[in-house]
N, C-alpha and C positions, 0 to 999 in steps of 0.2 A: 822260281820266285814268282808270286802272283802280283807283286807290286808293279804297276805300270811305271815305266821309267820316264821321268821328267828330264828335260835336257841336262839338269845339273845333279839330280839325285832321285832315288825312288820315292814314291809316295806311299806311306804306310796304309795298309788295308783298313785299319781302325779309323784313320782320318777320312778316307774315302767314304766309309759307311756313315760316319758321323755327319759328314757334309751332305750326304744324300738325305738323311733324316732332317737336317736343317732346311734344305731346299723344299722338301715335302711339306714341312710345317709352315713355311712361308706361303706356299701355294694354298694350303688349307685355309690359312687366315684370309688371304686376299680374295679368294673365290667366295668364301662365306660373306666377307664384307661387301663385295660387289652385289651380292644377292639382296642387300638392303635397298638397293636402287630400284628393285622390281616392285611394282604396285601389288602384284599378286602375293608376294612374300610378305610385304608389309601388312596387307589385309589379313593374311593368315595369322601373323604375329598378334595383330590387334584382337583377333578372335581367340587368341590363346592356343593356337595350333601351329605345328610345324610338320608338314607332310601329313602323316596319319597319327602323329603323337600329340597328346595334350602337353602344353608347356606348363610344367610344375616342378616340384622338388626332384622327383625321380628322373625326369627327362634331363633337367639341368645337371644333376649329379652324374649321370652316365655319359652325357655329352662332355662334361669336364674330364671325366676319367678317360674317355676316348682320345682327348687331346693331350692329356698329361703323359700317357704312355709313350708316344713317339718323342715328346719333348724330353722326357727323362732318358730315352734311348740315346740321345745325342751324347750325354755324359757317360751312361753305362757302357756304351760301345768302346769308349776310351779306357775304361778301367776293368771290365770283366775279363776273366780268363778266356783265352781263344776258343776253347772247346764249347763252353757255355755260350759265349758270344755268338758263335756261328749258329747254333741251334735257335737261340732266342731271336736273332735277327731274321733268320729264314722263316720261322713260324709267324712272327709279327708282320713281316713284309707280305707274306701270302695272305694273312687275315685282312690286313688293311687294304691290300689290292682288291680282294673280293668285295669289301664294303664300299670302296671307292667306285669300282665299276658298277656295282648294283645301284648306288646312289645317283649315278649319272644317267640312268635309263629314263628317257622322257624329259630330260632337262634342256634348258636353253643352251645354245652353242658355246657361250663363254664358259659355262659350267662343265660341259662335255670336254672342251679343250683343256681346262684346268685339271679335270679328272684324268684325262689321257696322259698329260705330262706327269701327274702324280704316279699313275700306274707304271709309266716307263721308268721313273726314278726308283720305284720299289722293285721293279724287275732287275734293274742294275744293282740295287742294294742286295737283293737275293743272290744274284750272280757272284758278286764280290764275296759274300759270306760263304757261298757254296764252294768257290774255288780257292778260298783262303788256305794256303799251305801252312804247315807247321813251322817251316824254316823260312824266315825272311831276313834279308840283309839289313841290319840297322843302318840308318841314314849316315851315321858317323863313319861307318866302314865302307860305304858305297864309293866306288871309283868316281872321281870328279874330273872332268876334262880340264887340263891345265893345272892340275894339282902339283904342288911342289913336293918332291920326294928326294931325299938324300942330296939336297942342294941343287937338283936339276928339275926343270919343268918336265913333267911327264910327256913323253912323245918327242922330246928334243934331246939332241946330243950336246948342245951348247951348255956350258956351265952357267949357273944362275949368277947374274951380275949384281 
């Protein structure tokens, strides 16, 4: 079983991957918002530029697409079949990891830190997708410490009062 065991039940791989996409999206948003406090970024925006790109319809369209994909992956991870899910998550985690690392080169420390955390989250996401076994114990069937079975508390010989 590839699910990590929580003290009371295993956590499904789908939930772990969806949570990692969610955390990555939050860091995307905040690191980009913090950039608006930088005078050099604001000056580039006023000049209609972002890095080497002109800010216009194509730039904004592809930037929106870049953000939509991981946002939709939060949901798709929960509903796609396991085999497709694994492949899509591994490919996208690798692609996003490369773009995040590449975008952090020469940036300020806050941006590098955010990018490093994003990259670590994507490595974890990739690892969960890679090691996702076909058979997982459903949470309803997972053994729970102190569960009542046949009128007795599990691990106790005393009858349930």
